C-alpha positions in Angstrom: 78.0 61.1 116.4 78.8 64.0 114.0 78.5 63.1 110.3 78.8 65.1 107.1 77.9 63.9 103.6 79.9 65.2 100.6 79.1 64.7 96.9 82.3 63.7 95.0 80.5 62.9 91.7 77.0 62.1 90.6 77.7 58.5 91.6 80.1 58.8 94.5 79.6 60.1 98.1 81.9 60.6 101.0 80.9 60.5 104.7 83.1 62.0 107.4 82.2 60.7 110.8 83.5 61.7 114.3 82.5 59.8 117.4 83.1 61.4 120.8 85.4 59.8 123.4 82.3 58.9 125.5 80.6 57.2 122.5 83.8 55.3 121.8 84.2 54.2 125.5 80.5 53.0 125.5 81.1 50.9 122.4 84.3 49.5 123.9 82.6 48.5 127.1 79.8 46.8 125.1 82.3 44.9 123.0 84.5 44.1 126.0 81.4 42.6 127.7 80.7 40.5 124.6 84.3 39.4 124.5 84.3 38.2 128.1 80.9 36.6 127.7 81.9 34.6 124.6 85.6 34.1 125.6 85.2 32.6 129.1 85.8 28.9 129.7 85.2 27.1 132.9 88.2 27.7 135.2 89.7 30.1 132.7 88.3 33.6 133.1 89.1 36.1 130.4 91.8 38.7 131.1 90.5 42.3 131.4 91.6 44.3 128.4 93.8 47.3 129.1 92.0 50.6 128.5 94.4 51.9 125.9 95.6 48.6 124.3 92.6 46.8 122.9 93.2 43.5 121.1 92.8 43.7 117.3 89.6 41.8 117.2 87.8 44.0 119.6 89.1 47.2 118.0 88.0 46.0 114.6 84.5 45.1 115.9 84.1 48.5 117.5 85.3 50.2 114.3 82.9 48.1 112.3 80.0 48.9 114.6 80.6 52.7 114.5 81.1 52.5 110.7 77.7 50.8 110.4 76.1 53.6 112.4 77.6 56.2 110.1 76.5 54.3 107.0 72.9 53.9 108.4 72.8 57.7 109.0 73.8 58.3 105.4 71.1 55.9 104.0 68.4 57.1 106.4 65.8 59.4 105.0 66.8 58.6 101.4 70.0 60.7 101.6 71.7 58.2 99.3 71.0 54.9 97.6 74.2 52.9 97.9 75.4 50.4 95.4 77.8 47.8 96.7 79.8 48.2 99.9 81.0 51.2 101.9 84.8 51.6 101.8 86.3 52.4 105.2 89.4 54.7 105.7 90.7 55.2 109.2 92.6 53.7 112.1 91.4 51.8 115.1 89.5 53.3 118.1 91.2 53.9 121.4 89.6 54.3 124.9 89.2 57.9 126.0 89.8 59.4 122.6 87.5 60.6 119.8 87.4 58.4 116.7 87.4 59.9 113.2 87.1 58.0 110.0 85.9 58.3 106.4 83.5 56.2 104.3 83.0 56.3 100.6 80.3 54.6 98.6 79.0 54.5 95.1 75.4 55.5 94.6 72.7 55.3 92.1 72.5 58.4 89.8 69.3 60.4 89.7 67.1 59.0 87.0 63.8 60.2 85.6 61.6 57.1 85.4 58.1 57.0 83.8 55.4 57.5 86.5 53.1 55.0 85.0 54.8 51.8 83.9 51.6 50.7 82.0 52.3 53.6 79.6 55.2 51.6 78.2 54.3 49.6 75.1 56.0 46.8 73.2 54.9 44.3 70.6 55.4 40.6 71.1 58.2 39.3 68.8 57.1 37.6 65.7 56.6 34.0 66.6 56.1 30.6 64.9 52.7 28.9 65.1 52.2 26.4 68.0 52.6 23.5 65.7 56.0 24.7 64.5 57.2 25.1 68.1 55.9 21.6 68.9 57.5 20.1 65.8 60.9 21.6 66.7 60.7 20.2 70.2 59.7 16.7 69.0 62.7 16.7 66.6 65.0 17.6 69.5 63.6 14.7 71.5 64.2 12.3 68.6 67.7 13.6 68.1 68.5 13.3 71.8 67.5 9.6 71.7 69.1 8.9 68.3 71.7 6.1 67.8 74.9 6.9 65.9 75.7 4.1 63.5 79.2 4.1 62.2 79.4 4.0 58.4 81.7 1.8 56.3 84.6 3.2 54.4 83.1 6.0 52.3 83.4 9.8 51.8 81.3 11.8 54.3 78.4 13.9 53.0 75.0 15.5 53.8 73.3 14.1 56.9 76.4 12.5 58.3 77.8 13.2 61.8 81.6 13.2 61.6 84.0 13.2 64.6 86.9 15.4 63.8 90.2 16.8 65.3 90.8 20.5 64.5 94.2 22.1 65.0 95.8 25.3 63.8 98.3 24.6 61.0 102.0 24.9 61.6 101.6 24.5 65.3 99.7 27.8 65.8 96.9 27.8 68.4 93.5 29.2 67.4 91.5 29.3 70.7 87.9 28.4 70.4 88.4 26.8 67.0 90.4 23.8 68.0 88.9 20.5 69.3 89.5 16.8 69.6 86.8 14.2 68.6 84.3 17.0 67.9 81.0 15.9 66.5 79.9 17.9 63.4 76.7 17.3 61.6 77.0 18.0 57.9 74.2 19.8 56.2 75.5 21.6 53.1 79.1 22.0 51.8 79.2 25.7 52.6 82.3 27.7 53.4 84.1 27.1 56.6 84.8 23.8 58.4 82.1 21.9 56.6 83.7 22.7 53.3 87.0 21.4 54.6 85.5 18.2 55.9 83.2 17.4 53.0 84.2 14.3 51.1 86.9 13.1 53.4 87.0 9.5 54.6 87.8 8.3 58.1 91.5 8.8 58.8 92.0 11.4 56.1 93.1 15.0 56.7 92.8 18.3 54.9 94.2 21.8 55.5 92.6 25.1 54.5 91.6 28.6 55.5 88.3 29.7 57.1 87.1 33.1 58.3 86.6 33.8 62.0 82.9 34.8 62.7 82.0 38.4 63.6 81.1 37.3 67.2 84.5 35.6 67.8 85.7 36.6 71.3 89.2 37.9 70.3 88.5 41.1 68.3 91.9 40.8 66.6 90.8 37.7 64.7 87.2 38.7 63.8 86.7 38.5 60.1 90.3 37.4 59.4 91.2 34.1 57.9 92.9 31.4 60.0 94.5 28.2 58.6 93.3 25.0 60.2 94.1 21.3 59.8 91.1 18.9 59.9 91.4 15.1 60.5 88.3 12.9 60.4 88.2 10.2 63.1 85.0 8.4 62.1 81.8 8.9 60.1 78.4 8.1 61.6 74.8 8.2 60.5 72.2 9.4 63.1 69.3 6.9 63.3 66.3 8.7 64.8 63.7 6.7 66.8 60.0 6.8 66.0 57.7 8.5 68.5 55.3 5.6 69.1 53.8 3.7 72.0 56.9 1.6 72.7 59.1 4.7 72.8 56.7 6.3 75.3 56.6 3.3 77.6 60.4 2.9 77.4 60.9 6.5 78.6 58.5 6.2 81.6 55.2 7.4 80.2 51.9 5.5 80.6 51.0 5.9 77.0 51.8 7.7 73.7 49.1 10.3 74.5 50.7 11.0 77.8 54.1 11.6 76.1 52.5 13.8 73.5 50.8 15.9 76.2 54.1 16.3 78.0 56.0 17.4 74.9 53.3 19.9 74.0 53.4 21.4 77.5 57.2 21.6 77.5 57.3 23.1 74.0 54.8 25.8 74.9 56.7 26.5 78.1 60.0 27.0 76.3 58.3 29.2 73.7 56.8 31.4 76.4 60.1 31.8 78.2 61.8 32.8 75.0 59.1 35.3 74.1 59.1 36.8 77.6 62.9 37.3 77.5 62.7 39.0 74.1 59.8 41.2 75.3 61.6 42.2 78.5 64.7 43.2 76.5 62.6 45.3 74.2 61.0 47.1 77.2 64.3 47.8 78.8 65.8 49.1 75.6 62.8 51.4 75.2 63.4 52.8 78.7 67.1 53.3 78.1 66.7 54.8 74.7 67.8 58.5 74.8 68.7 58.4 78.5 72.2 59.5 79.4 73.4 59.1 82.9 76.7 58.1 84.7 76.9 54.5 85.9 78.5 53.4 89.2 81.9 51.8 88.4 81.1 48.9 90.8 78.3 47.8 88.4 80.7 47.9 85.5 83.3 46.0 87.4 80.9 43.2 88.3 80.0 42.7 84.7 83.6 42.9 83.6 84.5 40.3 86.2 82.1 37.8 84.7 83.2 38.5 81.2 86.9 38.2 82.0 86.3 34.8 83.6 84.3 33.6 80.6 87.0 34.8 78.2 89.8 33.3 80.2 88.0 29.9 80.4 87.5 30.1 76.6 91.2 30.8 76.0 92.4 28.1 78.5 90.3 25.5 76.6 91.9 26.7 73.5 95.3 25.5 74.9 97.0 29.0 75.0 99.9 29.6 77.3 99.6 32.1 80.2 101.5 34.7 78.2 99.3 34.2 75.1 96.2 34.4 77.3 97.3 37.7 78.8 97.9 39.2 75.4 94.5 38.0 74.1 92.7 39.2 77.2 94.4 42.6 76.8 93.1 42.8 73.2 89.6 41.9 74.4 89.5 44.3 77.3 88.0 47.3 75.4 85.2 45.1 73.9 84.5 43.6 77.3 84.3 47.1 78.8 81.9 48.3 76.2 79.5 45.4 76.7 79.9 45.6 80.5 78.9 49.3 80.4 75.7 48.4 78.5 74.8 45.8 81.1 75.6 48.2 84.0 73.3 50.9 82.6 70.5 48.4 82.5 71.3 47.3 86.1 71.4 50.9 87.4 68.0 51.7 85.8 66.4 48.5 87.2 67.8 49.2 90.7 66.4 52.7 90.6 63.1 51.3 89.6 63.2 48.7 92.4 63.9 51.5 94.9 61.1 53.7 93.7 58.6 50.8 93.7 59.8 49.8 97.2 60.7 46.3 96.1 62.3 44.0 98.7 64.5 41.0 98.5 62.4 37.8 99.1 64.2 35.8 101.9 63.3 32.5 100.2 64.9 33.6 96.9 68.0 34.9 98.8 68.3 31.5 100.6 67.8 29.7 97.3 70.7 31.5 95.6 73.0 31.0 98.6 72.2 27.3 98.5 73.0 27.3 94.8 76.4 29.0 95.4 77.1 26.6 98.2 76.4 23.7 95.9 78.8 25.0 93.3 81.6 25.5 95.8 81.0 22.5 98.0 80.3 24.7 101.1 77.8 24.6 103.9 75.0 27.0 103.0 74.7 28.5 106.5 78.4 29.0 106.8 78.6 30.6 103.4 75.8 33.0 104.2 77.6 34.0 107.4 80.7 34.7 105.3 78.7 36.7 102.8 77.2 38.8 105.5 80.5 39.4 107.3 82.3 40.5 104.2 79.4 42.5 102.8 79.2 40.4 99.7 75.6 39.6 100.5 74.8 43.1 99.2 75.8 42.1 95.6 73.5 39.1 95.8 70.6 41.1 97.1 71.1 43.7 94.3 71.1 41.0 91.7 67.8 39.8 93.0 66.3 43.3 93.0 67.3 43.7 89.4 65.4 40.5 88.5 62.4 41.6 90.6 62.3 45.0 88.8 62.6 43.4 85.4 59.6 41.2 86.2 57.6 44.2 87.5 58.4 46.0 84.3 57.1 43.1 82.2 53.9 42.7 84.3 52.9 46.3 84.1 53.7 47.2 80.5 51.2 47.0 77.7 52.0 44.2 75.4 50.5 44.3 71.9 49.9 41.4 69.6 50.4 42.4 66.0 49.2 45.9 66.7 45.6 44.7 67.3 45.1 43.7 70.9 47.0 43.8 74.1 47.1 42.2 77.5 48.6 42.8 80.9 50.5 40.0 82.5 
């Protein structure tokens, strides 16, 4: 095997590989033996493959095997740190002839990371007291178990839950702002939909303009006014249960004290998860601050893919036609790209950290994610894993896990200050 490695850009490499005729013949013999071993049936021996006319499957397997060897050569000794799959350019091998092909692959850029992760510092976000977090959790439990009691004929007002239909006026679609039988809890008659609904009775309608919020997915509509027609279907009052002994027993707890202990533990768990997520984001932002580096396009495309799917689902639910969806997605493309580039920068940095710290992919976590994917698609987990490995898609899953592992490492090692007075290491 004769291989050369060429730098096409800071994040792109090309490998030129040439295998001699003897190396090709050895690979063909090995694959031919495997073909006969796996292809024979009792009473039906496999036909011997002609030397110069291999079947497509055998040729593809040989090409794949030789490409794997060239890729392993490029990765060995830390020559490159690939991101995503190797792209193959070449024909199929023939017996008695040398085989030349080209591989290209995106790689991590060279990044200067802090030698000592404990030198990173971040303050815990400002937080509510424990009793406030618990009170919020208890209120959510009560609301979850509340009963909606339909109200007699009267105007709706503060504290009511109204079920409304929302449509664009004059037959114009406004994706994401249209709904049928949508429950809306009224707090104050502020601007927006609440102001349009306030004071209506069941069966009544009202039309008016509201402003699209700054975070609205379609940038063309952000901050602009859209005209909507609101119809109230019914008006209800939310009756909240008391958290008492009977409520606890009814929901499977041995006593009210057992329920209170459960709610306290869940509230503190949620609070810690939220604080950790905010802290991790701060640490990552601190690392990225001032760093300029090229990002592999594959990482941007991955993020873009998810954002496009989310945007398309949002527009479909809004009732837009295919032509309208395409136009809206085109307007959203630049914004999606900007956000995807930010996510890709973070992923590249965390992958570089994972490599430096020699983090590995836990097999149990990989299996768990494959099972989750299989459950979502209704496939057999073992068969799905085989497909992911054959297509190389398993690499993306492994890299996602490494990103999460690096993020956790960053959080564990960094110094975390509390109000500028004390700190702890997780």
